[in-house]
N, C-alpha and C positions, 0 to 999 in steps of 0.2 A: 504494500500500500504506500501511497504518497499523499501529499496535501496540495490542494489548489486554494489559493487565496484570492478573494474577490477584492480587487482594487477599486473598481467602479461597478455599480450594480446594473446599470442600464435602466430602461424605462420600467419593465415589469418582467423580471427574470425568476423563474421557479424551476423546481425539479418535478418532472412528470414522467410517468410510465404509461402503460395501457389503460390504467384506471382502477378504481376501487369498486368491484362488483359484489352483488349479493347482500348489500346493506341498504338498498333503497327502501325496503319495507320498513326500515327503522328511521328513515328520513335523511340518510347520509348520501350526499352527492357522489356521483361516480368520479368526476374530475378526469385526469389523464390528459394526454396530448391533444391539442386542437387539430393537429395534422398527423394522423397515425401513420400515413405512408412515409413521411419524412422521418418520423421517429424510428420506424422499423428499418428503413434503409440505413440510417445512421448507425444503428446497432450491427447490421450485417457487415458494414464496412470495417468495423473494428473487431469482428469475431464474437460479439455478444449474442445472447438470445434475442429474438425480435422485440420482446416486450420489456427489456431492461430500461431502467430510468435514464433519462437524458436531461440536459438543461434546456428548457424552453425559453427562447429569447423573443421579445416583442418589440418590433420597430427600431429600437435603439439598443445596441448590444452592450454587454458588460466588458470590463477589462479584467482578465484573470491571469494571475501569475502561478506558474507550476513550480513546485518545490522539489520535483523529481522528474524522471523520465516518464512519459506517457504516450499512448497512441490514441488519437482522437479523430473525429470526423465532424464536419459541419454540413448540414443539409437544410432543405427548406428555402425560405426567403433569402435573397442575396442581399446581405447587409455588409458586404465587402469585408470578409474576415481577413485578419492580418496576424502574423506572428512576428514579433519584434519589429513592427511597423512595415513589414513586407507583405504585400497582398498574396494570399495563398489560394489554392484551388478549393472548390467545394465538391461535395459528392465523391470524396475519396479519403483514404486514410492519410493522416498527417502525424508526423512524429514531433513531439515537443520534448525538450531537454530541461534539466534543472535550471531555473531562472528565466525561462522563456515566458513571454507575455502574449496572450491571445487577446486581440481587441477587434473592434469593428468600425466601419466607416458609416456612410449614409446609405439608407435603404435604397436599392435599385428596383426591386420588384418583390411582391409578396409582403407578408406581415410578420411571420414567425420563423426563426431559425432554430435548429436543434443541434446541440453539441453532445455527441456520444463519447464515452471514454472506455477503452478496453478494460474489462474486468469490473466495470460498473462504478456506481457512486455509493459510498458507504454511509447510508442513512437508514434508520430502522423502518421496517415495514409496519404500517398501521392498518389493521384490517386487511392484510394481504397485499398492500400496495405502498409504494414509495411516493405516490403522487401528492402534490401539495393542494390542499383545499383551503385557500387563504381565509375565506369568510368563516370557516369552522375552526381555523387554527389547527389543522390536522395534517400530518404527513410531511414529506419533504424535509427541509432543514428548519426545524423548530416551528413548523406549521405556518411559514410566512414566505414572502418574497425575499430574495437574497439581498444582503446589504454589504456596503463596504466594510472590510476587515473580517468578514466571515471566512473561516478556515474549514474546509470540508475534506474529509478523507476520500480518496479515489483510488482506483486500481492503477498500480504502477506497471511499467513494461520494461523488460530487459532490452538492451540494444539489439539482440538477436531478433526481436519482434519487429524491428524497423527495416529488416532486409526486404521483405515482401509486402507490398502495399496494394490494397484492393481499391478499385476505381469503378464507379457506376458507368456503364456505357451510355453515351449521349442520348440514345433513343428512349431510355427510361427516365430521363430527367424531365420533370414537369415544367410547364411554362405557366407563369403567373401573370394574368392579364387584368386590365381595368374593367373589361366587359366579359361577363362569364355566363355560361348556361349550366344549370344544375338540374339533374333529373330527380323527380319526386314520385312517390306513390301516393295517390290521393287518399284522404281520410286520416283518422277515423271519423271525423265529424264533417266531412265535405257536404253532407246532405243538409247542413244547417245554413248553407249559403245559397243565395239566389243564382240563377243561371248567369246573370250579368256579372255577379261577383266572382264566380268560378272562371269565367272567360277573362275577366280583368286580371286575376291572379296568373293565368297561364299565358297571357298575351302582352302584358305591360312590363316595362323594365322597372326595377326598383334600385334605389341607391342606398348604400350602407351609411347610416348616420353616425354622428359622434357617440351615440349611445350604443356602442358595440364593444363587448368585452368577453371574457371567458364564460360568462353566464348566458349571454345571448346577443343577437344582432337585431336591433330595431331598424327596419327599413322604411324609407320614404318613397312615396309614389302615389299612383291612383288608388283611392280607397276601395276596399273590398266589402261588398254589401252582404249583410246577413238577412235571412228570411224574417226572423223575429228578434233575436238578441244573441249576444255573445257568451252568455253565462251557461255553464253546464255543471253537473255534479263533478267535483274534482276527480280526475283519474290520472294515470301514470303518464309521465313525459319522458320520451326517449331522446337520444342525441339526434338532432336534425328535425325534431317536431316543429312545424310552422304554426304558431299560435296567431290567431287574429282576434284581439280584444274588440270592444265596442267601437273604438275610434277608427277601425278599419285598416290600420297599418300592420303588416305582418311582422312577426318576430321569430327568427330562427333560434331555437334553443340549442345551446352548445354544452361544452364539457362540464361547467360548474352549475348547470341548470338545477332548479329545484326538482324534487322527485315527483311531485304531483302539481296539478294546476286546474283552475276552474274556467279557462277560456277555451273556446272552440279551436280545434286544430284541423286546418284545411288539408294538410298534406305532411309527408315526412320525406326529408332528403335522404336518398339512398346512401349507404355506407361509403362507397368509393368517392362520391362527390362531396361528402362532408369535408374531405381534405381540401377541396377547392374553397369551401366556405371558410375554413380555418385560416386561409391565407388572404382573405379579404380585409381591407382596411377602409376607414371612412373615406367616402368619395368614390369607391369602386361600385360598379353596377352588376346586377344579377337578374337573370330571367329564369323562369321555371318551366320545365318540360315534363309532362305527365307520361309515365310508363306503367305497364301492368306489373302485377306482383310476380308473375312467372319470369318476365324479362329481368326484373330486379334481382331475382334469385340467380339467374344465369350470369348477370354482370358481377354479382357478388362472388360467385364461385370462381369466375375468371380472375377477379381481383386477388382473391386469396391464393390461388394457384400461382399467380404471377410472382409472389415472393419466393417460392421455391425455385422458379426459373431464374429469377434475378440472382439468388444466392449461388446457383451453379454457374451462371454467366460471369459474375464478378470474380469468382475463384479461378476460372479459366483465363481471365484477362489480368491475372495477378502481375503487377509490375515489380521487377527485381531491381533493387538499387545496387549498382556496382561500386560506386564510390561517392563520397561526399566531401566537398571542399567549402571552407568558410572564407569569405572575403569581407573587407571593409571598403566601402565606396563613399565618396563625398559628392553630393548634389546640392548646388546652391548653398554651399557652406554648411550643409547639414549632413552628418555622418550616419550611414546605415550599415548594418551587418547583413550580409547576403549569404544564403546557403545555396550552393549549386550541386545538384545531384545528377550523376550519370546513371541512366536506367536502360533496361532492355526489356 
């Protein structure tokens, strides 16, 4: 094990894994990564199990100093990751040595980045998960967002682990756009809406407002009309449920959602497309496309099988580092340390 020290925390940085399941009946939020695809791929790239905890970064990245050798990967939104002020690649394994500092620049696309560390992050599991649920002060590191001066135990790596580096092939890397289409299965209360309201939901664009966080995304756009009212007897809320309260503006429920709610739900975003929603930021646009339950199941099976294919593919494309050289260069009177690796 080694230690990572948080020098700057970023905007909203937490520890997240796949989530905390089987406790919703007791009112406990599931939490977990907002973009599960990026979380899983980050773990694959450093040899972890798919659901191991990562650091979830939102819009403005942290500054982290490593007090020992480690193997990491950065996936998800492009926040311009840098090691010792030198921009590094995303979607691949990265070696860090004692004293190295990982930092980030200005977001180029997407909303959330994920930092995985080989052998994981050493925080206790709470109800079977390391995920942070900030409002409940549960999980992660002391049940809260990371702060400056936090020191967290992480898995260390021997130099031998740096010889072979995994890299995700370009064709698997997602694109994060300002305008997005996400697929939904209608219901369970779609019959509470007028025909005009349903057509509005499926044919009009919606914009992500500033009221968008890990609990849910409030959207602005053409109002969705109910037949009578928006209230129902409270029932369960799943990831991607699209609630429509009386004001007619949809809300996509996300990782830190409450377990039950008393507003009508017109549709549910399918699992693979929740990753798209998790990368939306205020000002981005989204449209909804209805698909049937059988098609949704087919898409889900393909999505889950894809992780096995990706793991096999990145292993075959393993990059071997032949030699490493360190240089100091000066640009505009500012000195930089540069690492040059010869690979095959």
